[in-house]
N, C-alpha and C positions, 0 to 999 in steps of 0.2 A: 359080551353079546351084540348081536347086531339085531338093528329093530326094522321094521318097513312101515312106512306110514302112507296112510292115503290123505291127500289135499282135500277136505273137507268144507262144510259151508261156512263160511266165516262168521265169527263174533261181532268185527266191525268190518265193515266191505271198504270203507277208505284205508287202512292201513295196507290191503291187499296189493297196490301199485306200487312198484319198485321206487325208493326214495335214496338217495343216495349210492343205488345198486344193490341194496336192499331190501326185503319186504317181509310183513308179516303173515303168517297162514295159521288158520285153526287146522290142525291135522286127527285120526283114527287111525283104530289099528281092528282087527280082527275081532278082539275081545274087548276092547274098549272103544267106547264114543263118547267120553267127556272131552270136554270144548278145550282140550292143551291145545297152547298156541307154540309156534316155532317160529322162528327169524331165520332167513334164508336168504343164499345169496343166487346171483342171476344164474348160478351153474344147480341150483336145487340143492346146494347142500346147506345144512343145517351147523350156523352160528349160536344159537341159542336154543335153549327148550325150559317152557314153564310147563307143569302139570296141573290140572286144573282138581281140586283134592277138597271143594268145599260144594257139595252138592245143593247147596241150597243158594248160591252165589254162582257169576260167569265171570269169566278174565275177558277183560278188555285191553287194548291197544291202542297207542296212539301214533300218530305220525311221526315220523321224524323228521327234526329242526336240528338246522345247524349242529350235524350227527349225532343227538338224542334222543330215547325216544321212550316212555313207561308202560309197563306191564301192571295194570290193577285190576281189584274184584268190584262188583256192582252186586246189589241183593235185588230181590223182585221190585223194589221200587226206586230203581236206578241209581240209590244212594251209594259214593265209594267206601269202600270199607278201610279199615285201617293194615292194610296190607299191599305196598306196592315196592317196585325195583323200578329202576332207571338203568337204561343199559345204551350204548355206544353201538355204532355201525358193525365193530369188530366182534358182538357178543358178551361183550365183559359188562358185568355189573358195576356201575359207578357211584350206584347209591338204592339203600336199601330200609325197608322201615317196615317194621311188625308193632307199633307200639300202638295201643290202643285209643291214644289219644291224639295220633297224630296223622292226616287225611292228605291225600294227594286230589287239590281243587282245581288245578285248572293248568293250561302252557300257552305259551304265543307263539310267533312265528319264529321267536330269532331264537328258540331252543332253552327259552327261560321256564321251569316250572314251578307253581306257586303252590306252596304246602301250609298248610292250616294245622296250628297246636294249639288243641281246647287245655285252658290250664283253671282248674274249679277249686274251690274251697269254701270255707265256716263265711266268708262275706265277698267271695267273687267268683264269677262264673264269666271267662272269657274266652274268646278266640281269638290267636295273632296269627298274623301272616309273617311266611318264610318266604325264601325263594334260595330254589338251587340254580345255578346259568350252566351256559357251556363251558365256562369255563371249570366249573366243576367245584364251583365255591358256592357255599352255605351258610347264607345269612339272613338275620333276623331284619323286619322292613320295618319294624315297629307302626304296625298299621293292624287295630280292631275292626273284625269284619263279624258280619251275621254267621249263628248257627246254619240258616240252612245252605250259604253260600259254601260253607267249609265243608258238607258231609256229602258234594255234588260234583263230580269234575264236568267242568264247563270248558267251551272252545272260546276262544277272545278274539276281539277284532281289534285292531292295534291302530288307536282313531290317531293318535299321533307319538312320540318319543315317550311320553311323558304318562298317557291315558290311554287306559285299555278297557275297552265296553265287553263285558261278560255275558255272552248271548241268553245260557241261560238263566240268567237270574235278572236279568234285565239292571244290571248292577256297572260301577262303573269304580275303577281301580286309576287314583292320580299318586303315582308314583313322585311324582315332583312335590307335592302338595302332601302327601304321607295319607290320604286318606280314602274310605271307601262310602261311596253312596248310592243308593238304587231307586227305581221308581217302579210302578204296578205297568201291567201293559195297556194301559188306558193314557199313560204318562206321556213320556219320551223315549225312543231308543234309538239308539245309533244300528241302521241297518246297514250300511257299507261305508268302507273309507279306502281309499288309496295313499295313506300316510300325509297325503297334502289336502285333502277336499275329503270333507265326511256328510253323507246324507243324513238326518236326522228327520226321525216322522214325531210330530208332534200331534195328536189326536187327529190322524186321517189325513194330516198335510207333510208334503216333506218340502224338507231345506236343504240347500247347499251351505256348509259352514266351512271356512278355512279351516285346515286341522291347527294352524299357530295359534287362535283364537279360544282353543281349547286347551290348551298347557294348565292354566290357571283354576279350572272351574272344579269346582268345589260340593254343586249342589247342584239339583234337577232345577233350581231358580235360576241357578247362575247361565245355564245353556235358557232357560227361557227367555232372560235379557237380553242375549245374544241373537236370538232369532228377531227380537223388536228393538233393533237396536242397527240395523242397517247393516251388520256383519254378514248376512245371510240372503240367499235368493230364494223366493217360495216359488216352488218349480211346480208345485200344485197348479199354478195360477197359468203357465205360460201356454200363450196358445198354439192348440195343434196345426198346423198348415198340411200336414197330408192328407190329400182327398181320400184315402181308404180309411181314416181317422174321420173326417171330416163328415163323411156321407153314410157312415152309420154311430147313428147316435145309439146304440148297445152297447158299445165301448166305453167301460170307463178302467181309469188308471188305479190298479192294484198294487202295487209296489215296485220300488226302485231298487237298481244293483248299480255298483263300482262295475266295469269291464274290462276286460283283459285285453280287449281289442287294437285299442286307440290311449295312450295315453292320457291320465286326465278326462276320459270319457266314462260316461253313467248313460245307465240306458232304464226305462220305463216300461213296465208289460201293460198290453192292456186286454180284459176278459171281457165276453159277454156275463149280463148283468146275471142271467140264469145258470150260470156257468163258473163260477168266482177260480177254480183250478186249472182252467184248460187257457194258456196265453193265447192270444190270438195276433196279437199285432206288437212289433217294439218299436222304439224312436230312441234314438240315440243324439245325447244333448255334450256341449262342453261344460266348463266348471261356469261357464255364465248363461249358463240356460240354454243357448242357442241350439238350434236342431243341425245336428251336421251329418247326418244320415239317412237316406230314406230307400227303402226299400223298391224295388220296381212294379210296376203296373203292369196287367194281363188285360185280354179282352175280358170286353162286358162279360158277365155271367159268372167269372173265375174269382173265387174268393177263396181266401187266406184262412185256413185253418191251426195254423200256428208257426212259430219262428223262433229257433233256436238262436243262443247269443253265439259271438264269433268263437271259434273252436279252431287256433292257429289261423291260417289264412283266408277261410270259408263260413258263412254263416249257412245251415238249412233250413230252406223253407218249404211248407207243408201248406198244398194248396187241391179246392174242393174243382174239379171242374164244371164245367157246363153242362156235362154228361153223368154226373153226380158221383165219380169214381174218384179215387185219391191219388193224388198225384207230389212228386218232391222234386226239388231240384238247390242247388247250392249256387250262393254269390260271392263275390269276393268284395273285397274292400270299397270296390268302384261303385258296389250296388248292379255288376254285372252276371246275368245269370250264366254259370257254366257249360251247361248243357241245356236243352228243351225238357221241360218237365217229363217224369215219367213216371207212366201208372205203378203204383205198386198194388198188393193182393195179402197185406201180411195185417197181424193182430193188433200190433203195436211199434213202435219205432222211436229211435233218437239215433244223433250225429256226432262224431269225435272227428276232427281234422279235417275235414270234409268228405266223410266216408257217413252214409244212412246205414244205419242197420235195422233192418225190416225184419221181426221176427214171425216165423211161421210156427203156427202153435201146431200145424196139422205133421210135422216132423220132428219140433222142438229142435227147433234150425235157425239159421239168422240167412237172410239173401242180404250180403253188402254191396251196398252201389259204391263205386269208387270217385273219386272226383273229374272221372274222364266220363263218368255217365255206364261204365263195364259193369257187370256182376262177379262176384266173387263168394267165398265160404270162409270159413275159421278155419283158421291151417294154411290158406294161401298167405302171397306176397301181399301185405299190407302196407307197404315202405310208404314213409310219410307220416302216418297217423301217429307215431311218436311224439309228432310237435307240440299236440295234444294231450289232455287230461280229460277223463268223465271216469263217473261212478253213477250204476243206472239199475234199480233194483223194478223188476217187470210186475206187471200188473197181479196181485191176489200169488206176489213173491214166486212166481214162477219160474224166473231166474234172477242170476246175480252176475252183473258185468262192472269189470273193471279196467280201462285202457290208459295205459301211461309208460313213460319211458322203455318204450321196447316189447312190451308185452300187453297181452287182452287175455286178463284175468276173466272166466265162466265156470259158472256153477249155478248145474241143472238142474231143475225139481224132479225128471225121468229117469235119472243116473241117481242110483244112492248105492251104500257101500255101509255096511254093518247099521242102516238105520240112519246114517247122514249122506246130506248130499255128496258126490262128489264133483270136486272141483280141478280146471285144469288150466294151466298157464298156455299160452299160445306166443310165439315168438312173433314180432309184426314180420319179418323175412320170411318168416315159412321154415324153420330151420329145427326150432328145436319145440318140443312140447314138454312139460313139466307138470306129473300129476301124483308120482312115488314118492317120496324121499328117504334113503337110508342113514340110520342113525347108529354108530359105532359106541359101546360102552365100557368104559374102564370096569372093574372088578367090584370096586364101591357105587356102580351106578353113576358115576358122573361121565359126564360126554365127554368124549374126546377131544382136546382141543388143542391144535398147536402153540396157540398164545398162551404162556404160563402163569398171564396174571390174569384169566378169564375170573377164578373166580375171588379176586378182590374187590372187596366192598367196601364203600364211605359209610358211615353209618350217622346221623342227626344225634 
């Protein structure tokens, strides 16, 4: 039999970007609107399909790292349930588990999946950590973790080769010392790392710490001692020298991030006291805490209303003109504006790779401003945008968009199919659109595959 699937509202927007030539999509049919997921290639061919057969749970997917990704269920409390599979980019299942005492707890950027097994009895109740790595090797780490950690999938920040930070738990896993430790939100947390330098937040202040010093850390107290022994830079106390920051005493530093713009650089964001979620300004610093980049100034009365991080070769700037209208432009790595600020009249906006997407609520579309300052629409040639990656959800969920690896994924609220939103992939060169998928099934309802080893599964 043959089935036609409509790409629909994604369960996990971040996995809709093509990685290693494949992407995850959520699909629906005329008579089925459950959150089934499919792995597709850039031709729109289905490589793997997983039906959502649990009414009270949702199927979730992870991005591909080192050629592997996972599909797992979560319940209404966002806890992962004991049923998951790990697949490769060919759609082959390489690991599968439905054991009620086994949970998928996290994965890292190297394609390692951390799996927790619950062992309980008359005199014990423990959770031990295992790893399934990119070499398809399943092994025990001999590390005991907490109950809360085991039952909720978490993204990770690789602080160093041996130390991982699990952001959903404020927890640290030291593979070298074989230990797990955690702290509350009011204690310390790693907010960014490039593998060499890590940003540590400690009670509202931010420190740059060499990742080399963190390999032997086994507790929050160890991190605290690093901060107090001159092995870090308290970047929260660095004087701001930019005139825009100096002259506006309502701007506060709210958070720090590692930047992909320049090797080893970090940026800090500023916002107004009355609006802590709207970034007004950014400063870029090196690992010694020196300001290395400042944005351009404009005529008196022109005010910055927002700045995006560098995406590809450019960063977008948002300005309020003297006339009170909203304007946009982009700057390069030397701080030079690429065109005179252009007035926009949209409901919201974001940038990617030098392109600025302005959402027009009136007709549920985008006015896309190119790096040259011209205007285009989705489906036009947007060459150059593939150098960058962005994931963005519109206000009130009225659209979802993901850009990367040669495609723009777009899901809009006004276009529905059997009760679910429709989604479409647009190739950045304007030559292709993917919104429907065709799947051919064998008589036993298995997906027709060319790979004879497709259903080979490694079980723990």
